[in-house]
C-alpha positions in Angstrom: -14.4 -4.3 -10.3 -12.4 -3.9 -7.1 -8.8 -2.6 -6.8 -7.3 -6.1 -6.7 -9.1 -7.2 -9.8 -8.2 -4.0 -11.7 -4.5 -4.4 -10.6 -4.5 -8.0 -12.0 -6.1 -6.9 -15.2 -3.5 -4.1 -15.8 -0.6 -6.4 -14.9 -1.9 -8.9 -17.5 -2.0 -6.1 -20.1 1.6 -5.2 -19.4 2.7 -8.8 -19.7 1.0 -9.0 -23.1 3.7 -9.5 -25.8 2.2 -7.1 -28.3 2.9 -3.4 -28.3 1.2 -1.7 -25.3 1.1 2.0 -25.4 2.0 3.9 -22.2 3.3 0.8 -20.4 5.0 3.1 -17.9 1.7 4.8 -17.2 0.1 1.4 -16.5 2.9 0.6 -14.0 2.3 3.9 -12.2 -1.5 3.1 -12.1 -0.8 -0.4 -10.6 1.5 1.1 -7.9 -1.2 3.7 -7.0 -3.8 0.9 -6.7 -1.6 -1.2 -4.5 -1.3 1.7 -2.1 -5.1 1.8 -1.8 -5.3 -1.8 -0.6 -4.8 -1.5 3.2 -2.0 -3.4 4.9 -1.3 -4.1 8.5 1.4 -2.0 10.2 4.1 -3.8 12.1 4.7 -3.2 15.8 8.1 -1.6 16.2 8.3 -1.3 20.0 6.4 -0.6 23.2 7.5 2.5 25.0 6.5 3.0 28.6 4.1 5.9 28.9 3.5 6.0 25.1 2.1 2.5 24.3 2.9 0.7 21.1 4.9 2.2 18.3 4.0 1.1 14.8 5.8 1.2 11.5 4.9 1.2 7.8 6.7 -1.2 5.4 8.5 1.8 3.9 10.1 2.4 7.3 8.1 5.4 8.5 6.8 5.5 12.1 3.0 5.8 12.1 0.4 6.7 14.7 -2.9 4.9 15.1 -4.8 8.1 14.1 -3.4 7.8 10.5 -5.4 6.0 7.8 -2.5 6.4 5.4 1.3 6.4 5.8 2.5 10.0 5.8 5.6 9.1 3.9 4.6 6.7 1.2 0.7 7.0 1.1 0.1 3.3 1.8 -3.4 2.7 3.2 -3.2 1.2 6.8 -5.4 -1.5 8.1 -5.9 -1.0 11.9 -8.5 -3.7 12.3 -7.6 -6.3 15.0 -7.9 -10.0 14.1 
């Protein structure tokens, strides 16, 4: 089972109308799994002499040498399409 399938499964457990123990713990687990799924950074600016400046969706500036955002821990996808 990959992260996306596990996230969907846990989300369905939370939506279940019955009594679900540790619902808050499941929400924390879903949030942690979402951060493991890499997302593309957005280009903030291009500075002469420095190149492109990128940002995470949390607002932090990130460098291309980072695999994860130093502020929020989100996995970063640097692949070019």
